[in-house]
N, C-alpha and C positions, 0 to 999 in steps of 0.2 A: 854329436848329432848325426843321425843317419842321412847320407846324401847319395842316393843311387841314381845315376843318370845314364840310362841306355838310349838316349834320344838319337844318337848317331846310328845305332843298330836298327832302331825302329824306323828311322827315316830311310835307311837303305832297303829295308824290307818293303816299305810302302812304295818306294820308287820301282822296285822290281815287280811288285804286285800290280802297279798301274800299267806297266808294259804288258803284263800277262792279260789283264782285263781288256786292253785295246785289241789284242789278238783274238781272245776267246769271244768277246762281245756278248756280255750277259743279256743285254736287251734283245738281241737277235735270238738268243736261246729261249728267252721267255716267249717270244712270238711263235717260235717253232713248237714249243711245248703246248701253247694254247691251241694251235691248229691241230696238232697230233692228238691232244686230249679230246677235242671235238670229234675227230674221226674215230678215236677209240671208244667213244660213248655212243656211236651209232648203233641202233638196234640190230642192223643186218651185218654188223662187222664180221661175225664168224661164219657168214655164209660162204666166204672165201677164206679158208683157214690159212693159206699161205700168205695172203695179203694182210690178214689180221696179225699174223706173227711179225711181219715186217713193221707194221704200225706200232704194235706194243713194244717191240724191241727198240725201235728208234726213239719212242717216247721215254723208255727206261734209260737209254743211253744219255739223252739230253738232260733229263732230270738229274742224273748222277753227276754230269759235268757241271751243271749250274749249281748243284748242291755243294760241290767241292770248292768252287770259287766263292760262293756266298759264305760258306763256313770260315774260309780264311779271312775274308773281310771282317766278319764278326769277331774273330779271335784277335785280330789286330786292334780293333776298337777296345775290346776287353783288356788287352795287354796294357794299353795306355792308362786305363782306369786303375788297374792293379798296381802299376808303378807309382801312380799318384797317391793311392791309399797307403802303399808301403812306406813312402816318405813321410806322409802325414802322421801315420801311426808309429813310425820308426820300428817297423816290424820286420825282423830278419827273416822269418819264415816266408813272408810275402815276397821279399826280395829273392829268395832262393826259388820260389815258385815262378816268379817272373823270368828268372834266368833260364829255368827249364823250358818255359813256354817259348822264349826267344829261340832256343836251340831247336825245339820241335817245329816252329814256324819256318826257320831257316831251311830245314830239310823239306818240309811240305812245299814251300814256295820254290825251292830249287827243282823239285820234281815237276811242279806245274810249269816252270820255265822250260824244262826239257820238252814237255809236251808241245809247247809253241813251236819247237823246231820240226815237228812232225807235219810237214806240209806236202807230202807225196800224194800221188793220185789216189792210193788206196789206204793211206795211213790211218784214217779215222775208223776203219772197219774192224770188226772182230777178227780173230785169227784161228786158223787150223794149223796145228803143229804136228809134224810127223818126226819120230825119232827112229833111227835104224842102227842096229849094232853093226860094227865093222870088224876089222881084223882084231884077233885077240881071244877067240874061243869063248869059254865060260866067263872070263873076265869082261869081255866086250858086251855080252848079253846082260850081265849083271850091271855094268856101267850104263847101258841104255835104260835099264829100269831105274837106276839112281837118278838119271837126268829127267826121266818122266816124272818121278816123284818131286824133284826139285822145282819143275815148272808148275806142277799142280799145287805144291805148297806155296809157291809165289802167288798164284791166283787166289788161294785161300787167304793168305795174309792181306790181300787187297780187297777181299770179299767179292771177287769176280767169279761169276758162274762158270764152271768148267764141266765138260761132258766128254767122257771117253767114247770114241766112235768105233775103234777097232784095236785089238791087241793080238799079236801073234807071239805066243809063248815059246820059249826055247826048250829044248829037250832037257837041259840041265838047269842052270840058274838063269833068272832074268827073262828078258824078252828079245825076240828077234826084231820086232818093230811095234810101234803103237802110234795111233792117230787120235788126237783129242782137240776139241774146240774150246776156246776161251772167249766168252761172250761179254766183251766190255768195250767201251769207247777207246779207240786208239790202241787196241790190243795188237793189231798187226804192225802198225808203225813202231810200237814199243818193242815187240818181240822179234821183229825182222832182223835186228842187229845180232840176234842169237843164232842165226842161221850159219851153218858151216860145220867144219869137222872139229870135234872135241876130243882131247887126248887125256887118258888117265894113266898115271904111273904109280904103282904101289907094289907091296909085297903080296903076291897072289894068295888068296885063301883057298884056291882050287888046285894049285900045282904043288911042286916040291917045296919043302920048308925053306923059308928065307930067300926065295927066288923072286927077283923083281920082274914084274910083268907090265908091259905097255899095251894098252888096248885103245880102240877108237870107236866113236859113234858119230853119226851124222844127224844134224838137226835141220829140218826143212820147215819154213814158216810161210804160209800163203794166206791171203785175205779171204774172208767169207764174202762171196759175191751174191748180191741180191738177185741178179740175173746175169747169165753168161751168154747173152744172145749173140755176142760177136763171134762165138765159136759154134759152127755147125758141124756136128759129127755124124757122118753117115753110119747107119746101122752096120754096114758091111765092114767098117773099120774097127768094130768092137767085138771082142769075144767075152761072153758072159758065162761065168762059172758060179754055181750055187753049192753051198756046203753048210754043214752044221757048225754053229758057233762052238768054240771050245775054250776051256779054262786052262790053268797052269798044268804043264806036263801033258797037254793034249787031251785032258779029260773033257768029254762032251758035256756041255751045259744046256744043250738045246736038242730036242728030239725031232725037230723039223729042219729042213734045208732052207733056213731063212737068211743066212749070211750070203753076201754077194761079192764076187770079185770081178771087176771090169778090167780088161786089158785092151789098151789102145794099140792096135797092131802096127800102125805106121811109126809111132814114136817109142813103143815099148813101155809106156807108162802104165803102171798097175795100181789100181785103187781097190781096197777091200773095206767093207763095212759090215758090222755085225751087232751094232748097239741096238738098233730098232727091232721091234718084235716081228715085223712082217718083211717078207722078201721084197715087196713093192717099195716099202719105206727105205730099206737099205739100198735098193737100186737107185732110188731118186737121190739119196744123200751121196752115194758114190758118184753119180753122174754130175752133181753140182761141183764136187771136188775135182773130178776129171776135167770138166770144162774150164775151171779156174786155172788148173795147172797148164792146160794147153794154151789158154789166153796169155798167161805169164811167160810161157816158153816162146810164144810168138813175139812178144815184146822184147824178151831177152835176145832173141835171134836178130831182131831189127836193130837193137842197140849195139850188138856185137858187130854187125855188118857196118854200121856207121863208124865205129871205132877202127875197124879194119881198114876202111877206106881212108880214114884220117891218119892211119899208121900208128895208133896209140893203143891197140888192143892189148889187154893184160889177162893172163891166165890166173884169175883169182878165185873162180868158183870152186867151192869145196876145199879150199886150202885150210890147213889147221889154224884155228883162231884162238883157242884157249887150251891151257894145260892145267890139269889137276894133279898135284903131287901129294900122295898120302903116305909118304915115308920121309925120313930125314927132316927136311925143313918145314914140311906141312904147309903147302902153298897152293893157291889158285891164282893163275896169272893170265891176263888177256894179252895175246901177242900183238894185237893191233894198237891198243891204246896204252899198254903198260900198266893198266889198273890191276891191282892185286889185293888179295886177302890172305892173311896168315891163319885163317880159321876155316878150313874146308868144311867142317861139320855144319856151321851155320849157313854156308853157301849151299850145301846140298839140302839144307832145310828150307830153302827158298829165299834166303837173303841175298838177292842178286841185283837189287836196284842200283847199287854203285856201278856194277859192270854194265848194266843197261844204259844208264845215264852217260857214262864215259863213251860207250859205243855210239850212241845217238849224236853226241857232240863231235866225235871223231868222224862219223859219216858226213855230218853237215860241213865240217871243214874240208873234207875230201871233195865233196860235191862243189863247194865254192871255189876250190883250187882248179877243178876241172872246167 
């Protein structure tokens, strides 16, 4: 007689899910959705396009968040019914299906649990990611493009909208830098643990045969700010350069000077935008990113000053945080968490959830210790 009893696993899943629901608060989400839906249905909504974008984006984010939680609750209920039917019918196929569903739910609930750890000031916002090639010549610019594809594939796997805002192509292979936005709930809190210096070691396809090359790329992650009113930037502090958008190898893809580069003279921060069709739109997008970077820089300086006064300042910004080995042992290893994967190809294809979850838990422990 078939006797399949996964009650302990299901009970553990339900206990974790109950803790998640307590944090996410589905009822509060439903109230927010009702209010935002009413605002989104107003006939004059698009009289103010910027405000309309905020409303529709917030509505989409909350609907997606509620949908994820509701779906897990439904699947847990269905799982219990499936187990009951499998035992009643003594159906081995149904048992195997239940086992697969338990594994799927364990991963989904673990991912949701990680999200409950994202309680920072800006964690719930969408993210703007910038990747810059470092030392290593063509290997570094190629590596930067590999990282860009990795994050865009990660977004695609999760069905998160992503928009490339600016790309600076290298003379040879790859990119000098790229900036893109990932528009999803908690994208900033999730991806912020990816910020830092990434290192690639491989047999170079660009140099002498069988010569190992080490190259570097930097990843910056900032939140999308609805408003950056806390940062007032005098016009005299900004240099504005306009130029034509370009494609790979410097090929012009735009016959007008619509791309914009803003340089904040006091800090040296440079922001370029070329995704939008008009110079005005690119300048507005660049200004929002510049204001956000200045706001975060101000907060970082304040935090660093507090640590300095307390005598505990650490030089961790920009330190190498992950290594990718594409020769010999074939390994990707996070140097902060110890999390690793022996399959670099799937990592570069966007399978980085394990690294992200380990990073978020590592950061939470670190913050609690501090």
